[in-house]
N, C-alpha and C positions, 0 to 999 in steps of 0.2 A: 592677154598673155600670148596667145597664138600669133596675134598681129605683131607683137613685140619680137617674137622669135623670128618671123619672116624678115622684119626690119633689121634685126641683128645679123641674120644670115646674109642679107643683101650686102653687108660690108665685107663678108668673107668669101661669098660665092658670086660667080658671074650670073647675069639674068638667065642665060641658057641653062646653067647648072641648077638654078633655083626652081625652074619649071619642073624638074624631076623630083623635087622634095615633097613628100606627103605632108599635107597641112595638119592632119590630125594625129594625135598620139594619146596614149593613156597614161595617167598617173595613178598608180596603185600603191598606197602607203607612201614610202619614200623612194619608190622605183618608178622610173619612166620607161615605157615600152614604145618604141617607134618602129615604123615600117620603112624599109629601104628598098628602092628599086635597084635594078642592076647598075643603073647610071649613078644613082646617088650614094651607092654603097661605099665608094672610095672617099666620100666626105663624111662618113659615119662619125668619125672622131670629132670633127668640127661641129656637126649638128648636136652631138651628145654634150659637148662642152657648153654650147650656147644654151641648151635646155637647162643645164645645171646653173647657168648664170641667171636665167630668167626665173627659174623655180628654185629658190634657196633651200627649200625642204628636201629636194631630190638628192639622194646620196649615190644612186646607181642608175646608169642608163643601159638598157638592153635593146637589141634590135630583134624584131620578129622576122625570121627569114622563112618564107613559105606560109601556106594557109594552115589553119587549125586542122589537125589530122587525128584519125583513129577514134575508137569508142570512148576514150577518155578525154577527147577534145583538147589535146595538148598542142602547144605551139613550140616550134624550134626557136630557141633564143640564143642570140650571140651577145657576148659581153662587149660593151663599147667603152664605158668610162665609169669612174667612181669606185665604190667598193664592189668587190667581185662576189656577188651573191644573188640568189633568186627568191629568198624568203623575206617577207615583210609583214607589217601589220597595217591594215587599211581601216580607216574609220568612216562610218556612214550612218546617218540617221540615228545617232546616239548608240550605235553598235560597234563592236571591234571584231575584225576578221583577220586571223593569222592565216597566211597562205604561202605556198611555195609555187611560184608562177611556172616553174619548169615541170612540175608534176601534177598540177591541178588547173582546171579551167577557172578563170575568174574574169568577169567584165564589170568595170565600174559604170559602164554606160546604161546599166539597167536599174540604177538607183531610184529613178522616178517611178518605174514600174513596181519595184519592191514596196515602196510606200503606198502607191495607188492601191495595190492589192490588199495591203495591211488594213487600209481604211475601209475596205469593203467587208471585211470579216466581222461576222456577228458574234455576240457573246456565246460561249459554249460550243462553238463549231469544232468539228474534227476535220483536219486537213491532211491530204496526202500530197506530198511534193515528190513527183516521180523522178526528177533529175536535180537533186539538191546541191551537188557540188560541195563546197566547203560550208554550206548552210545559210547563205545570205538571205534568200527569200524567207526561209523558215524562221530565222532568228529575228529579222525585222518584224515579221508578223507576230512572233511571240512577245516582242517588246512593246509593240504598238497596238495590240488588240487583246481581247479576253478569250482567245481561242483556247479550247480545252486541251487538245493534243495536235501536234504536227508531226506526222510520220515522214521522215526525210530519207529518201532512198538515193543511193548512188552506186554505180558499178565500179568506180575507181577506189581501191583500198586507201590510197594516199589522201584522196578527197575526204573519205569517211573519217580518217584519222584526224585531219584538220577540223572537220565538222565537230567531232567529239570535243576537241580542244576549245573550239569557239563556243560550244554550248556551255562549257564551264566558265570561259572568260566573260560571257554575257549573262551568267546566272539564270539560264533557262532550262536547267537540268530537270528532267521529268516532264517538261512541256514539249520540248523538241526531242524526238526519238530517232537516233541515227540507225539506219539499216543499210547493210552492204549487200549489193546484188543487182541483177538486171530487174528493172522496175516491173516488167510483165510477170516474171517468176515470183517476185516478192508479193505482188498483189494477188495473184492466183492462189498462192500458198497461205498467205497470212492476212491480207487486207481487203478481202471481198466485202462489199456492203457496209463499210465503216465510215465513209467520208461524206461530209456536207459540201466539200469543195476540193477540187483536184488542180494542182499546178503542173503545167507541162512546159517548162522553160528550156526545152532542147529542140530548136527548130528542125534539125535534121531528122528527128525520129517522131515528131508530134503526130502526124497523120497515121503513121503505121501503128502507133501505140494508143490511139484514141479508143479502140474497143476495150483496152485494159483500164483506161481511165473510167470508162462507164462501169466496169465491173467493181471498181473501188467505191463508186457512189452508192449511197443507201437507196435501194430499189431503183437504181439507174436514174435518180432524180437529185438535182443539185447543180452546183456551178463547176464548169471546167474553164480554166484560163490557158488557152493554147497559143504558143508562139511559133511562127513559121518564117521561112525565107521565101520571098515572092519576087519573081521577075515581072516587071510591068513597064510597058512603053508609055510615052506621054499621053496617049489616048486611053490608057487603062488605069483602073483604080486598084492598087495592090491589096487593100483590105477586102474589097469585093471579091477579088480572085481567091483569097484565102477562105473567105466565108463560103464561097461556092463549093470549094473542095471539101470543107468540113461538112456542109449540108449533104453532099453526095455520100460521104462516109457514114454519117449518122442515119441517113435513110436506109442504107444497107443493114444497119443495126436495128431498124424498126423502132426508132425513138422519137417521141414528141420533143421538140426543142424550139428555142428562139435564140437569136444572136442580137441582144439589145445594144451591144457596144463593141466597137473595133477601132484600132488606131495603128498608124505607122509608128513604130518605136524608134527606128533610126534608118538612115540610108546605109547600106553596107557596100555599095559599089555602083558603077554606072547602071542605072535601071534595075538595081537590086535593092530590096527593102526587107527589114525585119518587121513583121506585123504581129499584132496580138488580137485575138477574138475572145470575148467573154461569152461563153455558151451557157444558157440556162436550160438544163435537161429536165423534162417533166415526166420521165418514166416511159414504159413501153406503150406503143400504139395498140389499142384494143379493138 
């Protein structure tokens, strides 16, 4: 599909203009979100129309202008073509997610990770999802495992509102528990020593919030899935760099642990990667 888009654009833009067009874009429900450079911005309309030609299901095309910003991880979106809206319903792994892209963070690029974690969950586990957004990880886990409870925290009231709606849409009421607030406060006040497994799908805050993830685990023992952004040149291994930072942080907390699995989730820019490390914590060092 993406190759077809480049081929179609080649008929509308010159080779020099084509160089400045981002190859990747997201399709969330029936909305496509594209990135525009300063140079490709004036061709936004053309690119948007071509996307709608290639993807017949796309009803709206928006441009992300600038990076993800703020505690709520929002993106500035500009309308380009189709229906003028930011709300959609996205389907993934047999689940339905209602989302407003202007007011909530959502990435379809983590679909593999969501299923990977769901398959690791053992029967009867209690899970704390520290950065739940509209509930994607939590709901995929609830639908594809026999977890007992998944406490799903987010600081963004709009995300919690959509999460609550998505819990009903997917009929996982009572299994996924929406909680609004800063994850560290919610854990310290209400979720100490409850979890067999903790999810940390917010790369910007993961290392800083790792001690609170430990507090959520039963006796500081269990699994933590930590996502990070890592810069690595050609000679460096991004997952090793993340694992080293995690190890340093856990040694400060005096915890026995091992990291049996790590992987690069995706490339996020030149020499920048999103990584995940699965940490098995084994309680305090005696």
